[in-house]
PDB file of N, CA, C and O in Angstrom:
ATOM      1  N   MET A   1      16.396  11.983  23.922  1.00  0.00           N
ATOM      2  CA  MET A   1      15.035  12.066  23.405  1.00  0.00           C
ATOM      3  C   MET A   1      14.408  10.675  23.328  1.00  0.00           C
ATOM      4  O   MET A   1      13.897  10.289  22.276  1.00  0.00           O
ATOM      5  N   ALA A   2      14.437   9.969  24.354  1.00  0.00           N
ATOM      6  CA  ALA A   2      13.851   8.626  24.373  1.00  0.00           C
ATOM      7  C   ALA A   2      12.361   8.695  24.093  1.00  0.00           C
ATOM      8  O   ALA A   2      11.646   9.508  24.680  1.00  0.00           O
ATOM      9  N   GLY A   3      11.895   7.833  23.189  1.00  0.00           N
ATOM     10  CA  GLY A   3      10.473   7.777  22.882  1.00  0.00           C
ATOM     11  C   GLY A   3      10.010   8.808  21.871  1.00  0.00           C
ATOM     12  O   GLY A   3       8.818   8.896  21.579  1.00  0.00           O
ATOM     13  N   TYR A   4      10.938   9.589  21.333  1.00  0.00           N
ATOM     14  CA  TYR A   4      10.576  10.624  20.373  1.00  0.00           C
ATOM     15  C   TYR A   4      10.533  10.023  18.969  1.00  0.00           C
ATOM     16  O   TYR A   4      11.468   9.336  18.559  1.00  0.00           O
ATOM     17  N   ALA A   5       9.458  10.277  18.235  1.00  0.00           N
ATOM     18  CA  ALA A   5       9.338   9.796  16.857  1.00  0.00           C
ATOM     19  C   ALA A   5       9.188  10.993  15.934  1.00  0.00           C
ATOM     20  O   ALA A   5       8.338  11.854  16.163  1.00  0.00           O
ATOM     21  N   VAL A   6       9.990  11.053  14.916  1.00  0.00           N
ATOM     22  CA  VAL A   6       9.905  12.141  13.950  1.00  0.00           C
ATOM     23  C   VAL A   6       8.569  12.054  13.238  1.00  0.00           C
ATOM     24  O   VAL A   6       8.197  10.994  12.737  1.00  0.00           O
ATOM     25  N   GLY A   7       7.855  13.150  13.192  1.00  0.00           N
ATOM     26  CA  GLY A   7       6.562  13.188  12.538  1.00  0.00           C
ATOM     27  C   GLY A   7       5.432  12.644  13.392  1.00  0.00           C
ATOM     28  O   GLY A   7       4.275  12.675  12.972  1.00  0.00           O
ATOM     29  N   GLY A   8       5.732  12.159  14.548  1.00  0.00           N
ATOM     30  CA  GLY A   8       4.699  11.624  15.436  1.00  0.00           C
ATOM     31  C   GLY A   8       3.931  12.745  16.101  1.00  0.00           C
ATOM     32  O   GLY A   8       4.422  13.866  16.231  1.00  0.00           O
ATOM     33  N   THR A   9       2.729  12.429  16.514  1.00  0.00           N
ATOM     34  CA  THR A   9       1.934  13.420  17.232  1.00  0.00           C
ATOM     35  C   THR A   9       1.646  12.885  18.622  1.00  0.00           C
ATOM     36  O   THR A   9       1.552  11.676  18.834  1.00  0.00           O
ATOM     37  N   ALA A  10       1.511  13.789  19.548  1.00  0.00           N
ATOM     38  CA  ALA A  10       1.200  13.400  20.929  1.00  0.00           C
ATOM     39  C   ALA A  10      -0.240  12.909  20.989  1.00  0.00           C
ATOM     40  O   ALA A  10      -1.127  13.502  20.375  1.00  0.00           O
ATOM     41  N   ARG A  11      -0.470  11.847  21.714  1.00  0.00           N
ATOM     42  CA  ARG A  11      -1.822  11.304  21.871  1.00  0.00           C
ATOM     43  C   ARG A  11      -2.143  11.235  23.361  1.00  0.00           C
ATOM     44  O   ARG A  11      -1.305  10.866  24.184  1.00  0.00           O
ATOM     45  N   ALA A  12      -3.355  11.595  23.671  1.00  0.00           N
ATOM     46  CA  ALA A  12      -3.792  11.486  25.054  1.00  0.00           C
ATOM     47  C   ALA A  12      -3.925  10.014  25.404  1.00  0.00           C
ATOM     48  O   ALA A  12      -4.331   9.203  24.571  1.00  0.00           O
ATOM     49  N   ALA A  13      -3.586   9.676  26.622  1.00  0.00           N
ATOM     50  CA  ALA A  13      -3.670   8.282  27.066  1.00  0.00           C
ATOM     51  C   ALA A  13      -5.091   7.759  26.874  1.00  0.00           C
ATOM     52  O   ALA A  13      -6.054   8.435  27.235  1.00  0.00           O
ATOM     53  N   GLY A  14      -5.225   6.579  26.318  1.00  0.00           N
ATOM     54  CA  GLY A  14      -6.536   5.966  26.137  1.00  0.00           C
ATOM     55  C   GLY A  14      -7.262   6.385  24.878  1.00  0.00           C
ATOM     56  O   GLY A  14      -8.341   5.860  24.599  1.00  0.00           O
ATOM     57  N   LYS A  15      -6.719   7.303  24.110  1.00  0.00           N
ATOM     58  CA  LYS A  15      -7.396   7.778  22.901  1.00  0.00           C
ATOM     59  C   LYS A  15      -7.014   6.961  21.674  1.00  0.00           C
ATOM     60  O   LYS A  15      -7.678   7.060  20.642  1.00  0.00           O
ATOM     61  N   PHE A  16      -5.977   6.169  21.761  1.00  0.00           N
ATOM     62  CA  PHE A  16      -5.465   5.425  20.622  1.00  0.00           C
ATOM     63  C   PHE A  16      -5.689   3.935  20.837  1.00  0.00           C
ATOM     64  O   PHE A  16      -5.209   3.368  21.818  1.00  0.00           O
ATOM     65  N   ASN A  17      -6.414   3.303  19.926  1.00  0.00           N
ATOM     66  CA  ASN A  17      -6.663   1.874  20.016  1.00  0.00           C
ATOM     67  C   ASN A  17      -5.818   1.193  18.946  1.00  0.00           C
ATOM     68  O   ASN A  17      -6.152   1.227  17.761  1.00  0.00           O
ATOM     69  N   PHE A  18      -4.729   0.580  19.371  1.00  0.00           N
ATOM     70  CA  PHE A  18      -3.789  -0.045  18.451  1.00  0.00           C
ATOM     71  C   PHE A  18      -4.455  -1.100  17.581  1.00  0.00           C
ATOM     72  O   PHE A  18      -4.207  -1.148  16.377  1.00  0.00           O
ATOM     73  N   THR A  19      -5.284  -1.934  18.159  1.00  0.00           N
ATOM     74  CA  THR A  19      -5.925  -3.022  17.421  1.00  0.00           C
ATOM     75  C   THR A  19      -6.818  -2.479  16.316  1.00  0.00           C
ATOM     76  O   THR A  19      -6.793  -2.983  15.193  1.00  0.00           O
ATOM     77  N   VAL A  20      -7.604  -1.462  16.623  1.00  0.00           N
ATOM     78  CA  VAL A  20      -8.490  -0.860  15.623  1.00  0.00           C
ATOM     79  C   VAL A  20      -7.666  -0.231  14.518  1.00  0.00           C
ATOM     80  O   VAL A  20      -7.960  -0.417  13.338  1.00  0.00           O
ATOM     81  N   ARG A  21      -6.632   0.515  14.894  1.00  0.00           N
ATOM     82  CA  ARG A  21      -5.801   1.185  13.884  1.00  0.00           C
ATOM     83  C   ARG A  21      -5.077   0.171  13.006  1.00  0.00           C
ATOM     84  O   ARG A  21      -4.975   0.364  11.794  1.00  0.00           O
ATOM     85  N   LEU A  22      -4.579  -0.898  13.599  1.00  0.00           N
ATOM     86  CA  LEU A  22      -3.896  -1.936  12.827  1.00  0.00           C
ATOM     87  C   LEU A  22      -4.861  -2.579  11.834  1.00  0.00           C
ATOM     88  O   LEU A  22      -4.482  -2.853  10.696  1.00  0.00           O
ATOM     89  N   ALA A  23      -6.089  -2.819  12.249  1.00  0.00           N
ATOM     90  CA  ALA A  23      -7.093  -3.391  11.347  1.00  0.00           C
ATOM     91  C   ALA A  23      -7.387  -2.435  10.193  1.00  0.00           C
ATOM     92  O   ALA A  23      -7.524  -2.870   9.050  1.00  0.00           O
ATOM     93  N   GLU A  24      -7.484  -1.141  10.481  1.00  0.00           N
ATOM     94  CA  GLU A  24      -7.714  -0.140   9.432  1.00  0.00           C
ATOM     95  C   GLU A  24      -6.558  -0.125   8.438  1.00  0.00           C
ATOM     96  O   GLU A  24      -6.771  -0.111   7.226  1.00  0.00           O
ATOM     97  N   LEU A  25      -5.351  -0.128   8.953  1.00  0.00           N
ATOM     98  CA  LEU A  25      -4.181  -0.126   8.079  1.00  0.00           C
ATOM     99  C   LEU A  25      -4.102  -1.396   7.245  1.00  0.00           C
ATOM    100  O   LEU A  25      -3.694  -1.356   6.084  1.00  0.00           O
ATOM    101  N   ASN A  26      -4.489  -2.514   7.828  1.00  0.00           N
ATOM    102  CA  ASN A  26      -4.481  -3.773   7.090  1.00  0.00           C
ATOM    103  C   ASN A  26      -5.492  -3.740   5.947  1.00  0.00           C
ATOM    104  O   ASN A  26      -5.212  -4.233   4.854  1.00  0.00           O
ATOM    105  N   GLU A  27      -6.661  -3.162   6.195  1.00  0.00           N
ATOM    106  CA  GLU A  27      -7.654  -3.017   5.127  1.00  0.00           C
ATOM    107  C   GLU A  27      -7.110  -2.158   4.002  1.00  0.00           C
ATOM    108  O   GLU A  27      -7.272  -2.487   2.827  1.00  0.00           O
ATOM    109  N   ASP A  28      -6.462  -1.056   4.361  1.00  0.00           N
ATOM    110  CA  ASP A  28      -5.848  -0.190   3.354  1.00  0.00           C
ATOM    111  C   ASP A  28      -4.795  -0.950   2.551  1.00  0.00           C
ATOM    112  O   ASP A  28      -4.734  -0.832   1.327  1.00  0.00           O
ATOM    113  N   LEU A  29      -3.980  -1.718   3.235  1.00  0.00           N
ATOM    114  CA  LEU A  29      -2.935  -2.491   2.576  1.00  0.00           C
ATOM    115  C   LEU A  29      -3.530  -3.515   1.617  1.00  0.00           C
ATOM    116  O   LEU A  29      -3.033  -3.679   0.503  1.00  0.00           O
ATOM    117  N   GLU A  30      -4.579  -4.200   2.034  1.00  0.00           N
ATOM    118  CA  GLU A  30      -5.229  -5.175   1.161  1.00  0.00           C
ATOM    119  C   GLU A  30      -5.762  -4.506  -0.106  1.00  0.00           C
ATOM    120  O   GLU A  30      -5.632  -5.055  -1.200  1.00  0.00           O
ATOM    121  N   GLN A  31      -6.355  -3.334   0.039  1.00  0.00           N
ATOM    122  CA  GLN A  31      -6.878  -2.601  -1.124  1.00  0.00           C
ATOM    123  C   GLN A  31      -5.738  -2.179  -2.046  1.00  0.00           C
ATOM    124  O   GLN A  31      -5.835  -2.329  -3.264  1.00  0.00           O
ATOM    125  N   LEU A  32      -4.670  -1.657  -1.475  1.00  0.00           N
ATOM    126  CA  LEU A  32      -3.527  -1.241  -2.288  1.00  0.00           C
ATOM    127  C   LEU A  32      -2.885  -2.429  -2.995  1.00  0.00           C
ATOM    128  O   LEU A  32      -2.474  -2.310  -4.149  1.00  0.00           O
ATOM    129  N   ASN A  33      -2.796  -3.564  -2.327  1.00  0.00           N
ATOM    130  CA  ASN A  33      -2.241  -4.764  -2.954  1.00  0.00           C
ATOM    131  C   ASN A  33      -3.114  -5.225  -4.122  1.00  0.00           C
ATOM    132  O   ASN A  33      -2.591  -5.641  -5.155  1.00  0.00           O
ATOM    133  N   ALA A  34      -4.424  -5.155  -3.968  1.00  0.00           N
ATOM    134  CA  ALA A  34      -5.338  -5.540  -5.048  1.00  0.00           C
ATOM    135  C   ALA A  34      -5.166  -4.606  -6.246  1.00  0.00           C
ATOM    136  O   ALA A  34      -5.127  -5.060  -7.389  1.00  0.00           O
ATOM    137  N   GLU A  35      -5.064  -3.308  -5.984  1.00  0.00           N
ATOM    138  CA  GLU A  35      -4.856  -2.341  -7.062  1.00  0.00           C
ATOM    139  C   GLU A  35      -3.508  -2.574  -7.741  1.00  0.00           C
ATOM    140  O   GLU A  35      -3.405  -2.488  -8.965  1.00  0.00           O
ATOM    141  N   ALA A  36      -2.486  -2.866  -6.955  1.00  0.00           N
ATOM    142  CA  ALA A  36      -1.154  -3.123  -7.508  1.00  0.00           C
ATOM    143  C   ALA A  36      -1.179  -4.349  -8.405  1.00  0.00           C
ATOM    144  O   ALA A  36      -0.531  -4.368  -9.452  1.00  0.00           O
ATOM    145  N   HIS A  37      -1.921  -5.374  -8.003  1.00  0.00           N
ATOM    146  CA  HIS A  37      -2.006  -6.591  -8.816  1.00  0.00           C
ATOM    147  C   HIS A  37      -2.665  -6.296 -10.159  1.00  0.00           C
ATOM    148  O   HIS A  37      -2.214  -6.795 -11.190  1.00  0.00           O
ATOM    149  N   LEU A  38      -3.723  -5.495 -10.157  1.00  0.00           N
ATOM    150  CA  LEU A  38      -4.383  -5.125 -11.414  1.00  0.00           C
ATOM    151  C   LEU A  38      -3.430  -4.346 -12.320  1.00  0.00           C
ATOM    152  O   LEU A  38      -3.384  -4.580 -13.528  1.00  0.00           O
ATOM    153  N   LEU A  39      -2.679  -3.427 -11.739  1.00  0.00           N
ATOM    154  CA  LEU A  39      -1.715  -2.668 -12.520  1.00  0.00           C
ATOM    155  C   LEU A  39      -0.615  -3.566 -13.075  1.00  0.00           C
ATOM    156  O   LEU A  39      -0.172  -3.393 -14.210  1.00  0.00           O
ATOM    157  N   GLU A  40      -0.185  -4.516 -12.273  1.00  0.00           N
ATOM    158  CA  GLU A  40       0.831  -5.473 -12.714  1.00  0.00           C
ATOM    159  C   GLU A  40       0.336  -6.253 -13.937  1.00  0.00           C
ATOM    160  O   GLU A  40       1.087  -6.452 -14.891  1.00  0.00           O
ATOM    161  N   GLU A  41      -0.910  -6.689 -13.908  1.00  0.00           N
ATOM    162  CA  GLU A  41      -1.483  -7.417 -15.036  1.00  0.00           C
ATOM    163  C   GLU A  41      -1.569  -6.540 -16.279  1.00  0.00           C
ATOM    164  O   GLU A  41      -1.244  -6.989 -17.378  1.00  0.00           O
ATOM    165  N   ARG A  42      -2.002  -5.295 -16.115  1.00  0.00           N
ATOM    166  CA  ARG A  42      -2.098  -4.373 -17.259  1.00  0.00           C
ATOM    167  C   ARG A  42      -0.730  -4.117 -17.867  1.00  0.00           C
ATOM    168  O   ARG A  42      -0.583  -4.105 -19.090  1.00  0.00           O
ATOM    169  N   ILE A  43       0.262  -3.913 -17.031  1.00  0.00           N
ATOM    170  CA  ILE A  43       1.611  -3.668 -17.531  1.00  0.00           C
ATOM    171  C   ILE A  43       2.119  -4.882 -18.296  1.00  0.00           C
ATOM    172  O   ILE A  43       2.705  -4.739 -19.369  1.00  0.00           O
ATOM    173  N   ALA A  44       1.901  -6.056 -17.761  1.00  0.00           N
ATOM    174  CA  ALA A  44       2.341  -7.287 -18.434  1.00  0.00           C
ATOM    175  C   ALA A  44       1.669  -7.419 -19.798  1.00  0.00           C
ATOM    176  O   ALA A  44       2.321  -7.788 -20.774  1.00  0.00           O
ATOM    177  N   GLU A  45       0.369  -7.121 -19.874  1.00  0.00           N
ATOM    178  CA  GLU A  45      -0.338  -7.171 -21.155  1.00  0.00           C
ATOM    179  C   GLU A  45       0.245  -6.176 -22.146  1.00  0.00           C
ATOM    180  O   GLU A  45       0.423  -6.501 -23.320  1.00  0.00           O
ATOM    181  N   HIS A  46       0.541  -4.977 -21.689  1.00  0.00           N
ATOM    182  CA  HIS A  46       1.088  -3.942 -22.581  1.00  0.00           C
ATOM    183  C   HIS A  46       2.481  -4.320 -23.061  1.00  0.00           C
ATOM    184  O   HIS A  46       2.810  -4.121 -24.231  1.00  0.00           O
ATOM    185  N   VAL A  47       3.286  -4.855 -22.185  1.00  0.00           N
ATOM    186  CA  VAL A  47       4.627  -5.292 -22.580  1.00  0.00           C
ATOM    187  C   VAL A  47       4.521  -6.399 -23.618  1.00  0.00           C
ATOM    188  O   VAL A  47       5.263  -6.410 -24.600  1.00  0.00           O
ATOM    189  N   GLU A  48       3.603  -7.325 -23.403  1.00  0.00           N
ATOM    190  CA  GLU A  48       3.408  -8.425 -24.358  1.00  0.00           C
ATOM    191  C   GLU A  48       3.024  -7.875 -25.729  1.00  0.00           C
ATOM    192  O   GLU A  48       3.555  -8.317 -26.748  1.00  0.00           O
ATOM    193  N   ARG A  49       2.099  -6.910 -25.757  1.00  0.00           N
ATOM    194  CA  ARG A  49       1.691  -6.303 -27.038  1.00  0.00           C
ATOM    195  C   ARG A  49       2.852  -5.594 -27.709  1.00  0.00           C
ATOM    196  O   ARG A  49       3.041  -5.710 -28.920  1.00  0.00           O
ATOM    197  N   LEU A  50       3.627  -4.863 -26.930  1.00  0.00           N
ATOM    198  CA  LEU A  50       4.784  -4.167 -27.503  1.00  0.00           C
ATOM    199  C   LEU A  50       5.782  -5.151 -28.095  1.00  0.00           C
ATOM    200  O   LEU A  50       6.302  -4.933 -29.189  1.00  0.00           O
ATOM    201  N   LEU A  51       6.046  -6.220 -27.382  1.00  0.00           N
ATOM    202  CA  LEU A  51       6.986  -7.217 -27.872  1.00  0.00           C
ATOM    203  C   LEU A  51       6.464  -7.890 -29.145  1.00  0.00           C
ATOM    204  O   LEU A  51       7.249  -8.200 -30.040  1.00  0.00           O
ATOM    205  N   GLU A  52       5.169  -8.115 -29.236  1.00  0.00           N
ATOM    206  CA  GLU A  52       4.586  -8.690 -30.444  1.00  0.00           C
ATOM    207  C   GLU A  52       4.766  -7.752 -31.630  1.00  0.00           C
ATOM    208  O   GLU A  52       5.059  -8.207 -32.736  1.00  0.00           O
ATOM    209  N   GLN A  53       4.596  -6.449 -31.416  1.00  0.00           N
ATOM    210  CA  GLN A  53       4.753  -5.476 -32.489  1.00  0.00           C
ATOM    211  C   GLN A  53       6.195  -5.375 -32.946  1.00  0.00           C
ATOM    212  O   GLN A  53       6.460  -5.218 -34.137  1.00  0.00           O
ATOM    213  N   VAL A  54       7.115  -5.463 -32.022  1.00  0.00           N
ATOM    214  CA  VAL A  54       8.533  -5.329 -32.346  1.00  0.00           C
ATOM    215  C   VAL A  54       9.019  -6.541 -33.122  1.00  0.00           C
ATOM    216  O   VAL A  54       9.884  -6.409 -33.987  1.00  0.00           O
ATOM    217  N   THR A  55       8.488  -7.703 -32.834  1.00  0.00           N
ATOM    218  CA  THR A  55       8.970  -8.933 -33.455  1.00  0.00           C
ATOM    219  C   THR A  55       8.265  -9.242 -34.768  1.00  0.00           C
ATOM    220  O   THR A  55       8.577 -10.254 -35.395  1.00  0.00           O
ATOM    221  N   LYS A  56       7.326  -8.410 -35.207  1.00  0.00           N
ATOM    222  CA  LYS A  56       6.615  -8.640 -36.485  1.00  0.00           C
ATOM    223  C   LYS A  56       7.467  -8.210 -37.642  1.00  0.00           C
ATOM    224  O   LYS A  56       7.046  -8.324 -38.794  1.00  0.00           O
TER     225      LYS A  56
END
């Protein structure tokens, strides 16, 4: 089964533009990374508050 990818779909020749798709995926990744960073900051703040309450 050379060239077979699990979950892949057949594409007609010339219908898939790798550069465009890679740019789209990169934009998605940048957005997800930004959201992850915000969540990371919120979690750190909450942990800090919890630790302050425990040590009082």
